[in-house]
C-alpha positions in Angstrom: -70.1 -37.7 -35.6 -72.9 -40.2 -36.6 -76.0 -40.8 -34.9 -74.8 -43.8 -33.3 -71.0 -43.2 -32.5 -68.9 -46.2 -32.4 -67.0 -46.6 -29.0 -63.7 -45.1 -30.6 -65.8 -42.0 -31.6 -67.5 -41.8 -28.1 -64.4 -42.0 -26.9 -62.3 -39.4 -28.6 -65.4 -37.1 -28.2 -64.9 -37.4 -24.4 -61.2 -37.0 -24.5 -61.4 -34.0 -26.5 -64.1 -32.5 -23.9 -61.9 -33.3 -21.1 -59.1 -31.4 -22.9 -61.2 -28.7 -23.5 -62.2 -28.2 -20.1 -58.4 -28.4 -18.8 -57.4 -25.9 -21.6 -60.4 -23.7 -21.0 -59.4 -19.6 -21.4 -62.5 -18.7 -19.4 -64.7 -19.6 -16.9 -67.7 -20.0 -18.9 -65.9 -22.2 -21.6 -64.9 -24.5 -18.8 -68.6 -24.8 -17.4 -69.6 -25.7 -21.0 -67.0 -28.4 -21.2 -67.5 -29.7 -17.8 -71.4 -30.0 -18.6 -70.7 -31.8 -22.0 -68.8 -34.1 -19.7 -71.6 -35.1 -17.4 -74.0 -35.5 -20.7 -71.3 -37.9 -22.1 -71.3 -39.7 -18.8 -75.2 -40.0 -18.7 -75.1 -41.7 -22.2 -72.5 -44.0 -20.9 -74.8 -44.7 -18.0 -77.4 -45.5 -20.2 -75.2 -48.0 -22.3 -74.1 -50.1 -19.2 -77.7 -50.4 -18.3 -78.4 -52.2 -21.4 -75.4 -53.9 -21.6 -75.6 -57.8 -21.0 -73.2 -57.6 -18.2 -74.3 -58.8 -14.9 -76.0 -56.8 -12.6 -73.2 -56.6 -10.3 -70.6 -55.7 -12.8 -73.3 -53.0 -14.1 -73.8 -51.6 -10.6 -70.2 -51.5 -10.0 -69.5 -49.6 -13.4 -72.6 -47.4 -12.8 -71.1 -46.3 -9.2 -67.8 -45.6 -11.2 -69.3 -43.6 -13.8 -71.5 -41.7 -11.5 -68.4 -40.9 -9.3 -66.7 -39.2 -12.3 -69.7 -37.3 -13.3 -70.3 -36.1 -9.4 -66.6 -34.5 -9.6 -67.7 -32.6 -13.1 -71.5 -31.6 -11.3 -69.1 -30.5 -8.5 -66.6 -28.4 -10.9 -69.5 -27.0 -12.7 -71.1 -25.7 -9.2 -67.8 -24.0 -8.1 -67.1 -22.4 -11.4 -70.7 -21.0 -11.4 -70.4 -19.8 -8.2 -67.0 -17.9 -9.5 -68.8 -16.7 -12.5 -71.7 -15.2 -10.6 -69.4 -13.5 -8.0 -66.7 -12.5 -10.6 -63.9 -13.9 -8.3 -60.5 -14.7 -9.8 -60.3 -19.1 -10.0 -57.4 -20.1 -8.1 
């Protein structure tokens, strides 16, 4: 990927991380891919903040992105707990 990915490259990278997270064979791999997604969402928030959209639309978009990031943060927390206690995921 280039230093300045196009939106299609960025979208492909996000979709790839989603696929890898859902297909992960180990808890540790799933943690890595969910963490990658959180990083992508942080970059997406920065892009929205720098955009020329109206402030209300920006706020709505950021709320939506943040909700997705929170889901993946919760997954990382859950998976980390599982890894630390050697539990079997359900």
